[in-house]
C-alpha positions as a Python dict, from the first residue, in 0.01 Angstrom:
ca = {
    (1, 'M'): (0, 0, 0),
    (2, 'S'): (-320, -40, 219),
    (3, 'C'): (-204, 25, 539),
    (4, 'N'): (-225, -300, 756),
    (5, 'R'): (-203, -80, 1152),
    (6, 'Q'): (12, -372, 1239),
    (7, 'N'): (264, -266, 1042),
    (8, 'P'): (578, -8, 1279),
    (9, 'I'): (617, 352, 1174),
    (10, 'C'): (939, 495, 1076),
    (11, 'V'): (917, 887, 1153),
    (12, 'L'): (1279, 993, 1006),
    (13, 'K'): (1367, 1351, 1024),
    (14, 'F'): (1601, 1508, 787),
    (15, 'G'): (1805, 1784, 825),
    (16, 'S'): (1914, 2057, 694),
    (17, 'S'): (2257, 1948, 717),
    (18, 'V'): (2165, 1629, 540),
    (19, 'L'): (1961, 1779, 275),
    (20, 'R'): (2198, 2062, 148),
    (21, 'S'): (2114, 2075, -183),
    (22, 'V'): (1850, 1866, -442),
    (23, 'D'): (2151, 1691, -479),
    (24, 'D'): (2132, 1536, -209),
    (25, 'L'): (1715, 1455, -210),
    (26, 'P'): (1816, 1115, -389),
    (27, 'G'): (2006, 969, -43),
    (28, 'A'): (1658, 1046, 149),
    (29, 'V'): (1479, 851, -147),
    (30, 'H'): (1704, 544, -79),
    (31, 'E'): (1623, 551, 329),
    (32, 'I'): (1286, 600, 325),
    (33, 'Y'): (1242, 320, 37),
    (34, 'G'): (1500, 85, 241),
    (35, 'E'): (1241, 162, 538),
    (36, 'W'): (895, 146, 329),
    (37, 'R'): (1038, -227, 176),
    (38, 'R'): (1113, -382, 544),
    (39, 'G'): (733, -354, 583),
    (40, 'N'): (735, 14, 780),
    (41, 'R'): (517, 306, 776),
    (42, 'I'): (726, 631, 716),
    (43, 'I'): (657, 1061, 823),
    (44, 'A'): (964, 1172, 652),
    (45, 'V'): (965, 1552, 830),
    (46, 'V'): (1224, 1736, 656),
    (47, 'S'): (1425, 2072, 757),
    (48, 'A'): (1466, 2346, 499),
    (49, 'L'): (1768, 2234, 203),
    (50, 'G'): (2112, 2411, 321),
    (51, 'S'): (2163, 2727, 414),
    (52, 'T'): (1776, 2890, 263),
    (53, 'T'): (1645, 2955, 592),
    (54, 'D'): (1983, 3236, 651),
    (55, 'E'): (1926, 3340, 317),
    (56, 'L'): (1515, 3410, 339),
    (57, 'L'): (1606, 3606, 647),
    (58, 'A'): (1873, 3757, 511),
    (59, 'Q'): (1641, 3892, 228),
    (60, 'A'): (1378, 3992, 460),
    (61, 'K'): (1653, 4212, 684),
    (62, 'G'): (1715, 4370, 322),
    (63, 'F'): (1356, 4494, 391),
    (64, 'E'): (1373, 4574, 708),
    (65, 'E'): (1585, 4475, 1041),
    (66, 'E'): (1320, 4402, 1236),
    (67, 'P'): (1060, 4215, 1021),
    (68, 'N'): (717, 4182, 1150),
    (69, 'P'): (702, 3859, 1311),
    (70, 'R'): (384, 3746, 1152),
    (71, 'N'): (497, 3786, 791),
    (72, 'L'): (860, 3680, 847),
    (73, 'A'): (703, 3347, 984),
    (74, 'K'): (560, 3277, 668),
    (75, 'L'): (847, 3356, 447),
    (76, 'L'): (1111, 3117, 607),
    (77, 'A'): (809, 2856, 638),
    (78, 'T'): (836, 2874, 254),
    (79, 'G'): (1197, 2676, 297),
    (80, 'E'): (1035, 2345, 422),
    (81, 'S'): (757, 2355, 232),
    (82, 'T'): (955, 2398, -123),
    (83, 'C'): (1230, 2093, 4),
    (84, 'A'): (925, 1882, 156),
    (85, 'A'): (753, 1941, -196),
    (86, 'L'): (1026, 1840, -402),
    (87, 'L'): (1119, 1507, -140),
    (88, 'A'): (753, 1418, -300),
    (89, 'L'): (858, 1512, -649),
    (90, 'A'): (1161, 1260, -557),
    (91, 'L'): (957, 963, -448),
    (92, 'E'): (731, 953, -732),
    (93, 'R'): (989, 940, -957),
    (94, 'A'): (1114, 685, -801),
    (95, 'G'): (735, 486, -760),
    (96, 'V'): (735, 512, -386),
    (97, 'P'): (386, 591, -323),
    (98, 'S'): (317, 892, -76),
    (99, 'R'): (138, 1190, 71),
    (100, 'L'): (283, 1534, 109),
    (101, 'V'): (100, 1661, 369),
    (102, 'G'): (80, 1985, 636),
    (103, 'P'): (27, 2059, 957),
    (104, 'A'): (-292, 2185, 893),
    (105, 'E'): (-391, 1895, 776),
    (106, 'I'): (-308, 1661, 1084),
    (107, 'G'): (-439, 1879, 1325),
    (108, 'L'): (-80, 2028, 1457),
    (109, 'I'): (-170, 2285, 1696),
    (110, 'S'): (83, 2597, 1853),
    (111, 'E'): (119, 2800, 2128),
    (112, 'G'): (323, 3102, 2143),
    (113, 'G'): (484, 3361, 1945),
    (114, 'H'): (550, 3310, 1581),
    (115, 'L'): (905, 3273, 1586),
    (116, 'D'): (950, 3077, 1864),
    (117, 'A'): (605, 2897, 1921),
    (118, 'H'): (563, 2545, 2076),
    (119, 'P'): (342, 2200, 1949),
    (120, 'V'): (96, 2124, 2143),
    (121, 'E'): (-172, 1878, 1963),
    (122, 'L'): (-188, 1642, 1725),
    (123, 'D'): (-471, 1482, 1517),
    (124, 'V'): (-373, 1149, 1547),
    (125, 'A'): (-682, 1005, 1384),
    (126, 'A'): (-644, 1247, 1116),
    (127, 'L'): (-229, 1109, 1068),
    (128, 'G'): (-364, 791, 1139),
    (129, 'R'): (-631, 851, 781),
    (130, 'E'): (-347, 961, 566),
    (131, 'L'): (-104, 648, 638),
    (132, 'D'): (-361, 420, 497),
    (133, 'R'): (-409, 624, 208),
    (134, 'A'): (-29, 607, 165),
    (135, 'P'): (260, 422, 376),
    (136, 'V'): (476, 732, 369),
    (137, 'L'): (387, 1081, 458),
    (138, 'I'): (606, 1383, 420),
    (139, 'L'): (587, 1659, 673),
    (140, 'P'): (726, 2016, 631),
    (141, 'G'): (874, 2052, 1011),
    (142, 'F'): (919, 2409, 1173),
    (143, 'I'): (591, 2456, 1110),
    (144, 'G'): (242, 2480, 1314),
    (145, 'H'): (-50, 2668, 1347),
    (146, 'R'): (-213, 2835, 1624),
    (147, 'R'): (-620, 2811, 1688),
    (148, 'D'): (-634, 3096, 1582),
    (149, 'G'): (-515, 2988, 1248),
    (150, 'D'): (-200, 3193, 1208),
    (151, 'L'): (131, 3000, 1113),
    (152, 'T'): (397, 3009, 1377),
    (153, 'L'): (769, 2851, 1386),
    (154, 'F'): (918, 2653, 1631),
    (155, 'G'): (1237, 2816, 1681),
    (156, 'R'): (1587, 2681, 1642),
    (157, 'G'): (1598, 2279, 1583),
    (158, 'G'): (1210, 2318, 1510),
    (159, 'S'): (1189, 1986, 1257),
    (160, 'D'): (1365, 1780, 1598),
    (161, 'L'): (1040, 1931, 1818),
    (162, 'T'): (821, 1852, 1511),
    (163, 'A'): (962, 1502, 1493),
    (164, 'I'): (980, 1398, 1845),
    (165, 'F'): (672, 1591, 1888),
    (166, 'V'): (491, 1344, 1653),
    (167, 'A'): (613, 1061, 1716),
    (168, 'G'): (527, 1096, 2111),
    (169, 'R'): (167, 1113, 2020),
    (170, 'L'): (151, 847, 1795),
    (171, 'R'): (332, 626, 2023),
    (172, 'R'): (-18, 665, 2289),
    (173, 'D'): (-204, 496, 1969),
    (174, 'F'): (20, 250, 1812),
    (175, 'D'): (260, 30, 1956),
    (176, 'Q'): (557, 13, 1756),
    (177, 'V'): (689, 379, 1672),
    (178, 'R'): (1002, 478, 1575),
    (179, 'C'): (1157, 784, 1574),
    (180, 'V'): (1505, 905, 1399),
    (181, 'L'): (1735, 1194, 1389),
    (182, 'V'): (1903, 1178, 1062),
    (183, 'K'): (2254, 1434, 1134),
    (184, 'D'): (2532, 1455, 939),
    (185, 'V'): (2728, 1269, 1202),
    (186, 'D'): (2685, 887, 1365),
    (187, 'G'): (2518, 970, 1636),
    (188, 'L'): (2609, 1157, 2007),
    (189, 'F'): (3003, 1237, 2064),
    (190, 'E'): (3076, 1348, 2411),
    (191, 'W'): (3284, 1588, 2280),
    (192, 'D'): (3265, 1773, 1872),
    (193, 'P'): (3431, 1460, 1635),
    (194, 'A'): (3519, 1769, 1411),
    (195, 'G'): (3741, 1970, 1733),
    (196, 'S'): (4092, 1963, 1675),
    (197, 'A'): (4179, 1682, 2054),
    (198, 'A'): (4439, 1472, 1982),
    (199, 'S'): (4198, 1177, 1990),
    (200, 'P'): (3891, 1146, 1810),
    (201, 'P'): (3589, 1104, 2005),
    (202, 'R'): (3391, 822, 2146),
    (203, 'C'): (3020, 781, 2084),
    (204, 'F'): (2743, 681, 2290),
    (205, 'E'): (2574, 367, 2191),
    (206, 'R'): (2283, 529, 2474),
    (207, 'I'): (2206, 832, 2667),
    (208, 'S'): (1975, 942, 2918),
    (209, 'Y'): (1798, 1270, 2910),
    (210, 'G'): (2004, 1436, 3140),
    (211, 'D'): (2360, 1369, 3016),
    (212, 'A'): (2236, 1422, 2637),
    (213, 'L'): (2131, 1763, 2820),
    (214, 'E'): (2463, 1814, 2926),
    (215, 'L'): (2636, 1792, 2529),
    (216, 'S'): (2654, 2120, 2313),
    (217, 'G'): (2273, 2154, 2184),
    (218, 'D'): (2463, 2210, 1802),
    (219, 'V'): (2336, 1820, 1703),
    (220, 'V'): (2017, 1832, 1906),
    (221, 'Q'): (1853, 2117, 2033),
    (222, 'H'): (1792, 2066, 2419),
    (223, 'K'): (1428, 2213, 2402),
    (224, 'A'): (1368, 1833, 2174),
    (225, 'I'): (1543, 1668, 2409),
    (226, 'R'): (1321, 1831, 2717),
    (227, 'L'): (1021, 1740, 2518),
    (228, 'A'): (1135, 1398, 2472),
    (229, 'R'): (1181, 1354, 2857),
    (230, 'E'): (840, 1506, 2900),
    (231, 'S'): (691, 1236, 2655),
    (232, 'G'): (869, 918, 2762),
    (233, 'M'): (946, 920, 2351),
    (234, 'G'): (1329, 747, 2292),
    (235, 'F'): (1478, 835, 1992),
    (236, 'E'): (1781, 748, 1775),
    (237, 'V'): (2034, 1011, 1619),
    (238, 'G'): (2258, 893, 1312),
    (239, 'S'): (2353, 920, 942),
    (240, 'V'): (2201, 781, 673),
    (241, 'A'): (2463, 539, 688),
    (242, 'S'): (2447, 486, 1061),
    (243, 'L'): (2139, 365, 1046),
    (244, 'A'): (2195, 114, 849),
    (245, 'A'): (2312, -43, 1174),
    (246, 'S'): (1997, -50, 1395),
    (247, 'Q'): (1817, -326, 1106),
    (248, 'G'): (2028, -581, 1176),
    (249, 'G'): (2101, -861, 896),
    (250, 'H'): (2284, -779, 609),
    (251, 'R'): (2255, -333, 685),
    (252, 'K'): (2479, -384, 987),
    (253, 'I'): (2827, -187, 1013),
    (254, 'A'): (3039, -24, 1263),
    (255, 'L'): (2875, 278, 1430),
    (256, 'S'): (2478, 224, 1469),
    (257, 'P'): (2316, 549, 1560),
    (258, 'T'): (2276, 699, 1898),
    (259, 'R'): (1969, 594, 2146),
    (260, 'V'): (1857, 869, 2356),
    (261, 'G'): (1642, 814, 2659),
    (262, 'S'): (1546, 723, 3026),
    (263, 'E'): (1839, 406, 3050),
    (264, 'T'): (2210, 487, 3184),
    (265, 'S'): (2425, 575, 2918),
    (266, 'I'): (2677, 380, 2748),
    (267, 'M'): (2958, 406, 2509),
    (268, 'S'): (3010, 256, 2230),
    (269, 'Q'): (3248, -66, 2190),
    (270, 'Q'): (3291, -30, 1858),
    (271, 'P'): (3610, 77, 1660),
    (272, 'A'): (3577, 394, 1471),
    (273, 'Q'): (3590, 232, 1073),
    (274, 'R'): (3567, 316, 755),
    (275, 'F'): (3449, 121, 466),
    (276, 'T'): (3634, 66, 93),
    (277, 'R'): (3341, 160, -159),
    (278, 'L'): (3139, -176, -307),
    (279, 'R'): (3305, -185, -645),
    (280, 'V'): (3016, -231, -932),
    (281, 'G'): (3018, -399, -1249),
    (282, 'I'): (2697, -336, -1502),
    (283, 'A'): (2592, -562, -1799),
    (284, 'G'): (2386, -333, -1973),
    (285, 'H'): (2259, 27, -2073),
    (286, 'G'): (1891, 43, -2156),
    (287, 'T'): (1600, 266, -1932),
    (288, 'V'): (1687, 27, -1630),
    (289, 'G'): (2042, 60, -1662),
    (290, 'A'): (2113, 354, -1754),
    (291, 'G'): (1918, 491, -1405),
    (292, 'V'): (2125, 250, -1211),
    (293, 'L'): (2407, 397, -1350),
    (294, 'Q'): (2335, 784, -1288),
    (295, 'H'): (2242, 664, -945),
    (296, 'L'): (2556, 495, -867),
    (297, 'L'): (2766, 754, -1006),
    (298, 'A'): (2556, 1068, -771),
    (299, 'A'): (2651, 836, -479),
    (300, 'S'): (3032, 805, -544),
    (301, 'E'): (3143, 772, -148),
    (302, 'E'): (2950, 416, -129),
    (303, 'F'): (2996, 267, -475),
    (304, 'E'): (3253, 290, -748),
    (305, 'V'): (3139, 198, -1090),
    (306, 'T'): (3437, -28, -1242),
    (307, 'G'): (3223, -129, -1577),
    (308, 'V'): (2960, -116, -1830),
    (309, 'L'): (2927, -409, -2051),
    (310, 'V'): (2728, -360, -2364),
    (311, 'R'): (2691, -533, -2726),
    (312, 'D'): (2669, -209, -2926),
    (313, 'L'): (2931, 68, -2791),
    (314, 'E'): (2829, 323, -3048),
    (315, 'K'): (2457, 284, -2977),
    (316, 'H'): (2527, 363, -2621),
    (317, 'R'): (2791, 618, -2686),
    (318, 'L'): (2491, 862, -2892),
    (319, 'S'): (2248, 786, -2591),
    (320, 'W'): (2538, 859, -2325),
    (321, 'D'): (2670, 1217, -2556),
    (322, 'A'): (2249, 1331, -2482),
    (323, 'S'): (2372, 1285, -2042),
    (324, 'P'): (2393, 1648, -1982),
    (325, 'K'): (2616, 1505, -1664),
    (326, 'A'): (2832, 1302, -1861),
    (327, 'A'): (3219, 1369, -1818),
    (328, 'E'): (3427, 1336, -2140),
    (329, 'D'): (3644, 1013, -2091),
    (330, 'T'): (3405, 893, -1856),
    (331, 'F'): (3217, 635, -2113),
    (332, 'D'): (3589, 484, -2299),
    (333, 'R'): (3689, 448, -1931),
    (334, 'L'): (3358, 266, -1836),
    (335, 'F'): (3217, 101, -2141),
    (336, 'T'): (3315, -208, -2314),
    (337, 'D'): (3156, -462, -2502),
    (338, 'D'): (3396, -738, -2417),
    (339, 'G'): (3312, -996, -2153),
    (340, 'D'): (3637, -1140, -2075),
    (341, 'E'): (3840, -757, -2023),
    (342, 'F'): (3479, -657, -1831),
    (343, 'F'): (3550, -944, -1582),
    (344, 'A'): (3909, -922, -1534),
    (345, 'R'): (3809, -558, -1350),
    (346, 'P'): (3784, -551, -1029),
    (347, 'I'): (3417, -616, -879),
    (348, 'D'): (3294, -691, -585),
    (349, 'V'): (2891, -720, -761),
    (350, 'F'): (2755, -762, -1039),
    (351, 'V'): (2490, -640, -1197),
    (352, 'E'): (2278, -803, -1475),
    (353, 'L'): (2070, -566, -1667),
    (354, 'T'): (2007, -748, -2047),
    (355, 'G'): (1736, -951, -2031),
    (356, 'G'): (1650, -1294, -2158),
    (357, 'L'): (1813, -1608, -2104),
    (358, 'S'): (2149, -1548, -2335),
    (359, 'P'): (2446, -1440, -2289),
    (360, 'A'): (2257, -1289, -1873),
    (361, 'K'): (2269, -1650, -1728),
    (362, 'A'): (2639, -1725, -1892),
    (363, 'W'): (2754, -1406, -1761),
    (364, 'I'): (2585, -1437, -1384),
    (365, 'E'): (2745, -1766, -1306),
    (366, 'C'): (3090, -1626, -1476),
    (367, 'A'): (2990, -1355, -1168),
    (368, 'L'): (2926, -1629, -910),
    (369, 'D'): (3124, -1911, -975),
    (370, 'R'): (3430, -1614, -859),
    (371, 'G'): (3247, -1566, -562),
    (372, 'L'): (3138, -1207, -667),
    (373, 'D'): (2756, -1138, -560),
    (374, 'V'): (2489, -1084, -783),
    (375, 'V'): (2195, -817, -835),
    (376, 'S'): (1957, -869, -1134),
    (377, 'A'): (1585, -758, -1302),
    (378, 'N'): (1608, -1095, -1465),
    (379, 'K'): (1239, -1225, -1429),
    (380, 'A'): (1240, -1445, -1699),
    (381, 'L'): (1624, -1575, -1611),
    (382, 'L'): (1537, -1631, -1236),
    (383, 'A'): (1158, -1813, -1357),
    (384, 'K'): (1361, -2027, -1517),
    (385, 'H'): (1662, -2086, -1324),
    (386, 'G'): (1653, -1915, -1019),
    (387, 'N'): (1672, -2211, -814),
    (388, 'E'): (1978, -2337, -1017),
    (389, 'L'): (2113, -2033, -989),
    (390, 'Q'): (2062, -1968, -615),
    (391, 'F'): (2253, -2341, -491),
    (392, 'V'): (2545, -2235, -726),
    (393, 'A'): (2570, -1898, -505),
    (394, 'R'): (2497, -2043, -181),
    (395, 'N'): (2789, -2246, -267),
    (396, 'R'): (3037, -1961, -333),
    (397, 'H'): (2908, -1776, -33),
    (398, 'A'): (2781, -1500, -240),
    (399, 'N'): (2466, -1340, -271),
    (400, 'L'): (2153, -1356, -594),
    (401, 'L'): (1944, -1063, -554),
    (402, 'Y'): (1662, -958, -768),
    (403, 'S'): (1383, -737, -578),
    (404, 'A'): (1323, -547, -891),
    (405, 'A'): (1217, -851, -1137),
    (406, 'V'): (869, -844, -977),
    (407, 'G'): (709, -509, -930),
    (408, 'G'): (948, -297, -1010),
    (409, 'A'): (982, -72, -698),
    (410, 'A'): (679, -205, -485),
    (411, 'P'): (821, -429, -286),
    (412, 'L'): (596, -745, -395),
    (413, 'L'): (891, -1001, -321),
    (414, 'E'): (1027, -825, -32),
    (415, 'T'): (652, -861, 201),
    (416, 'A'): (608, -1197, 64),
    (417, 'A'): (961, -1297, 195),
    (418, 'R'): (818, -1133, 541),
    (419, 'L'): (528, -1338, 553),
    (420, 'S'): (668, -1659, 424),
    (421, 'G'): (680, -1773, 825),
    (422, 'E'): (295, -1700, 873),
    (423, 'P'): (-32, -1914, 707),
    (424, 'V'): (-21, -1727, 379),
    (425, 'R'): (-348, -1941, 197),
    (426, 'G'): (-259, -1735, -127),
    (427, 'F'): (-243, -1418, -306),
    (428, 'E'): (-383, -1269, -578),
    (429, 'A'): (-182, -999, -780),
    (430, 'I'): (-163, -766, -1102),
    (431, 'L'): (187, -785, -1197),
    (432, 'N'): (227, -597, -1563),
    (433, 'A'): (231, -261, -1637),
    (434, 'T'): (162, -313, -2057),
    (435, 'S'): (-182, -516, -1975),
    (436, 'N'): (-284, -214, -1734),
    (437, 'H'): (-276, 50, -1975),
    (438, 'V'): (-399, -155, -2244),
    (439, 'L'): (-706, -268, -2036),
    (440, 'E'): (-784, 53, -1982),
    (441, 'S'): (-727, 191, -2333),
    (442, 'M'): (-948, -62, -2389),
    (443, 'S'): (-1244, 24, -2130),
    (444, 'R'): (-1277, 390, -2321),
    (445, 'G'): (-1393, 207, -2613),
    (446, 'A'): (-1062, 161, -2741),
    (447, 'S'): (-979, -114, -2982),
    (448, 'L'): (-714, -356, -2897),
    (449, 'E'): (-487, -280, -3198),
    (450, 'Q'): (-512, 89, -3067),
    (451, 'S'): (-443, 41, -2759),
    (452, 'V'): (-146, -103, -2777),
    (453, 'R'): (-1, 78, -3018),
    (454, 'A'): (-104, 339, -2728),
    (455, 'A'): (82, 174, -2471),
    (456, 'Q'): (374, 236, -2707),
    (457, 'D'): (388, 589, -2802),
    (458, 'S'): (399, 610, -2384),
    (459, 'G'): (655, 396, -2312),
    (460, 'F'): (485, 113, -2131),
    (461, 'A'): (462, -160, -2376),
    (462, 'E'): (789, -290, -2582),
    (463, 'A'): (781, -330, -2956),
    (464, 'D'): (718, -660, -2921),
    (465, 'P'): (468, -643, -2642),
    (466, 'S'): (335, -1053, -2700),
    (467, 'L'): (517, -1183, -2361),
    (468, 'D'): (321, -918, -2168),
    (469, 'L'): (6, -937, -2348),
    (470, 'D'): (-3, -1326, -2368),
    (471, 'G'): (86, -1335, -1958),
    (472, 'T'): (375, -1480, -1978),
    (473, 'D'): (541, -1164, -1811),
    (474, 'A'): (283, -1235, -1527),
    (475, 'C'): (316, -1601, -1493),
    (476, 'Q'): (686, -1586, -1472),
    (477, 'K'): (670, -1292, -1188),
    (478, 'T'): (384, -1548, -1028),
    (479, 'E'): (640, -1806, -995),
    (480, 'L'): (935, -1580, -844),
    (481, 'L'): (621, -1476, -603),
    (482, 'A'): (525, -1817, -516),
    (483, 'R'): (879, -1982, -472),
    (484, 'E'): (890, -1674, -176),
    (485, 'V'): (633, -1710, 0),
    (486, 'F'): (555, -2107, -23),
    (487, 'G'): (919, -2226, -9),
    (488, 'A'): (1175, -2264, -280),
    (489, 'D'): (1099, -2617, -382),
    (490, 'V'): (714, -2532, -331),
    (491, 'I'): (529, -2748, -679),
    (492, 'L'): (321, -2542, -872),
    (493, 'R'): (14, -2635, -1101),
    (494, 'W'): (-64, -2400, -1371),
    (495, 'G'): (-461, -2345, -1455),
    (496, 'T'): (-607, -2122, -1705),
    (497, 'T'): (-364, -1860, -1824),
    (498, 'A'): (-589, -1648, -2038),
    (499, 'A'): (-460, -1325, -2137),
    (500, 'I'): (-609, -983, -2276),
    (501, 'Q'): (-647, -1125, -2631),
    (502, 'D'): (-953, -1313, -2435),
    (503, 'V'): (-1169, -976, -2311),
    (504, 'T'): (-1528, -892, -2442),
    (505, 'G'): (-1667, -641, -2458),
    (506, 'E'): (-1950, -737, -2272),
    (507, 'L'): (-1659, -786, -1980),
    (508, 'L'): (-1559, -392, -2026),
    (509, 'E'): (-1882, -299, -2033),
    (510, 'E'): (-2029, -498, -1722),
    (511, 'A'): (-1717, -343, -1553),
    (512, 'R'): (-1819, 10, -1646),
    (513, 'A'): (-2141, -59, -1503),
    (514, 'A'): (-2035, -197, -1185),
    (515, 'Q'): (-1799, 70, -1137),
    (516, 'G'): (-1505, -198, -1123),
    (517, 'S'): (-1269, -264, -1339),
    (518, 'V'): (-1101, -502, -1581),
    (519, 'R'): (-760, -650, -1478),
    (520, 'L'): (-567, -916, -1575),
    (521, 'V'): (-514, -1087, -1233),
    (522, 'A'): (-263, -1411, -1091),
    (523, 'S'): (-368, -1639, -850),
    (524, 'C'): (-183, -1862, -613),
    (525, 'H'): (-305, -2080, -418),
    (526, 'L'): (-216, -2372, -155),
    (527, 'E'): (-393, -2690, -208),
    (528, 'E'): (-529, -2883, 50),
    (529, 'D'): (-262, -3110, 242),
    (530, 'P'): (-433, -3237, 498),
    (531, 'E'): (-110, -3472, 595),
    (532, 'N'): (111, -3126, 563),
    (533, 'L'): (356, -3303, 331),
    (534, 'A'): (659, -3105, 208),
    (535, 'P'): (699, -2920, -39),
    (536, 'K'): (436, -2755, -50),
    (537, 'R'): (157, -2753, -372),
    (538, 'A'): (-9, -2462, -478),
    (539, 'F'): (-216, -2401, -797),
    (540, 'A'): (-179, -2068, -978),
    (541, 'C'): (-425, -1892, -1266),
    (542, 'L'): (-398, -1616, -1506),
    (543, 'H'): (-665, -1429, -1657),
    (544, 'P'): (-876, -1125, -1668),
    (545, 'V'): (-1083, -1042, -1414),
    (546, 'L'): (-1407, -814, -1336),
    (547, 'L'): (-1297, -643, -993),
    (548, 'P'): (-1553, -424, -842),
    (549, 'S'): (-1503, -117, -704),
    (550, 'G'): (-1435, -257, -325),
    (551, 'H'): (-1151, -492, -437),
    (552, 'P'): (-820, -339, -273),
    (553, 'L'): (-659, -386, -644),
    (554, 'C'): (-974, -242, -841),
    (555, 'H'): (-805, 136, -874),
    (556, 'L'): (-493, 15, -964),
    (557, 'T'): (-421, 178, -1256),
    (558, 'G'): (-121, 305, -1531),
    (559, 'A'): (247, 115, -1413),
    (560, 'G'): (115, 39, -1102),
    (561, 'A'): (180, -337, -970),
    (562, 'A'): (4, -448, -618),
    (563, 'I'): (-88, -745, -447),
    (564, 'A'): (-302, -918, -170),
    (565, 'F'): (-179, -1209, 27),
    (566, 'D'): (-469, -1406, 229),
    (567, 'L'): (-378, -1478, 520),
    (568, 'Q'): (-551, -1709, 812),
    (569, 'G'): (-589, -1683, 1139),
    (570, 'R'): (-523, -1282, 1167),
    (571, 'D'): (-750, -996, 1221),
    (572, 'S'): (-691, -855, 935),
    (573, 'N'): (-635, -1122, 712),
    (574, 'R'): (-553, -935, 408),
    (575, 'V'): (-227, -777, 372),
    (576, 'V'): (-180, -506, 8),
    (577, 'V'): (117, -374, -125),
    (578, 'T'): (64, -105, -426),
    (579, 'G'): (330, 73, -598),
    (580, 'S'): (473, 166, -904),
    (581, 'G'): (587, -195, -1110),
    (582, 'A'): (743, -38, -1432),
    (583, 'G'): (966, 238, -1540),
    (584, 'R'): (1312, 352, -1530),
    (585, 'W'): (1334, 503, -1211),
    (586, 'P'): (1101, 268, -990),
    (587, 'T'): (1276, -37, -1170),
    (588, 'A'): (1619, 136, -1069),
    (589, 'Q'): (1545, 231, -788),
    (590, 'A'): (1507, -122, -635),
    (591, 'V'): (1827, -263, -781),
    (592, 'V'): (1990, 58, -610),
    (593, 'S'): (1840, -63, -297),
    (594, 'D'): (1952, -439, -306),
    (595, 'L'): (2347, -289, -347),
    (596, 'F'): (2282, -111, -47),
    (597, 'E'): (2181, -415, 158),
    (598, 'L'): (2517, -552, -36),
    (599, 'R'): (2698, -229, 68),
    (600, 'H'): (2680, -234, 431),
    (601, 'A'): (2686, -652, 455),
    (602, 'P'): (2907, -711, 744),
    (603, 'L'): (3157, -902, 519),
    (604, 'R'): (3231, -533, 324),
    (605, 'Q'): (3354, -391, 629),
    (606, 'V'): (3716, -266, 657),
    (607, 'A'): (3895, -108, 911),
    (608, 'V'): (4094, 165, 861),
    (609, 'P'): (4239, 420, 1155),
    (610, 'L'): (4008, 759, 1149),
    (611, 'P'): (4242, 1043, 1135),
    (612, 'A'): (4291, 1268, 1483),
    (613, 'N'): (4138, 1569, 1362),
    (614, 'R'): (3796, 1359, 1207),
}
């Protein structure tokens, strides 16, 4: 994603209490992805996983009771570096463009001893350049470098210190910077909510620096609070669930994170609440459906999968048995090939991942008629019947979400929706991963037939790739994007729809000579309308284009998807979004993120008194 410097920056710190093991990394990915698709740039500061630091310290003391501080610092720093690298791999699998950076790369300079130093300098320009290269940066917390090159640690709570220091320095050069310390509690409480008091403590809605220093330093170290006060950097403290409350809209829940700053402290007036799990029924257990199911089963505190509807039980039983974590009785409990029996189960949200028009349309209509929310990745159905289905959804007070239908994990539809109120003149987009693979292979001299076979062997082309090769897939996605940015009633007039079969050897040779690339590009622009009539009218076309090396979409490869919006009247008149547009995990990530949006919708909350010893 080419970074627009107007995009807000969110520094998210994930501590050891929430990243207890590798099994907790998907939760961090969900939170990071949610911030990205809301248009933010993210710096994820991470601690070591769980008890890693204590285990490393014990190993060191097995050799010497008082280890050399310089050597010990290097050993303990591997905990944060390992966690950061694992998170980078998890984000890569999910299709989120990210970069792993270290303190030395962004000029994070420290002073003091090897084991209890403090940060003093940050190369904000270098950090800005890294954000221009990727919208998500992963930074190991707790670690700095002295001017002599020695590695140092920031002591207990050092990752909080890293996050607040980085956010404070960024705020000098960037307009919108937010810092959130993600903990295993919903905020800062008047006393430890895990204690044995007769009644639960109240949570602060906001708290002053001074009052925060009066609390125990177990949740946020006092040195981090003092640093925030010195720099005037306000920050938030909350759990992954409570962070949703600060986003507004569908993500509002009962308790917001605590805001720490210079304002007078006030207690939250919201009662403590628990939330029922969202009951999800899934139709389809193919490449994407299996990924979504795996995500939901892992997030059992948030979701309850009540059924999986498939056409061939035995076929899916074989693939289920191949899953190393599959419980023996789970398949028989969840899977069915009986639609009536499936819809008779308790379901809050119906997830349609079967593709095609039938029976998907009938199933979605059935779900909406019952007032169920629907999440789908079916671009063919939505392009043809999307407005009709949205009408049904509105009449039944239900939601129809389909972020995964265009661009996989790349938030193309979300960006289009955010820009719908701005003077967007049009957009250019690369929307089909199969065409990318085929054209890359052809540019290296392979024939069309050879390139298609190679894409199929790599898993990026269907057994019948005709809808990808003839441009149908890209045209359907273009229609969905046009409706999102120009309005659901936009009148779309199609011009040329040439496809991959029309690519000539001369065009490929010309691209090689110009160090550019040939891509199947969809373009859609508003037509001149002096009288500003409604609905808007737009002209669209799709054809292979030679993109010069300086074009923002030129270097997209593989399974990527990208879009460049053309805006009138902005200092920077082009907004570019790129990401992984195909494959199990990127598409599943977009589906699950839609489910998280619904999970935290206000109507989902059910008040349940908390136990006194919480």
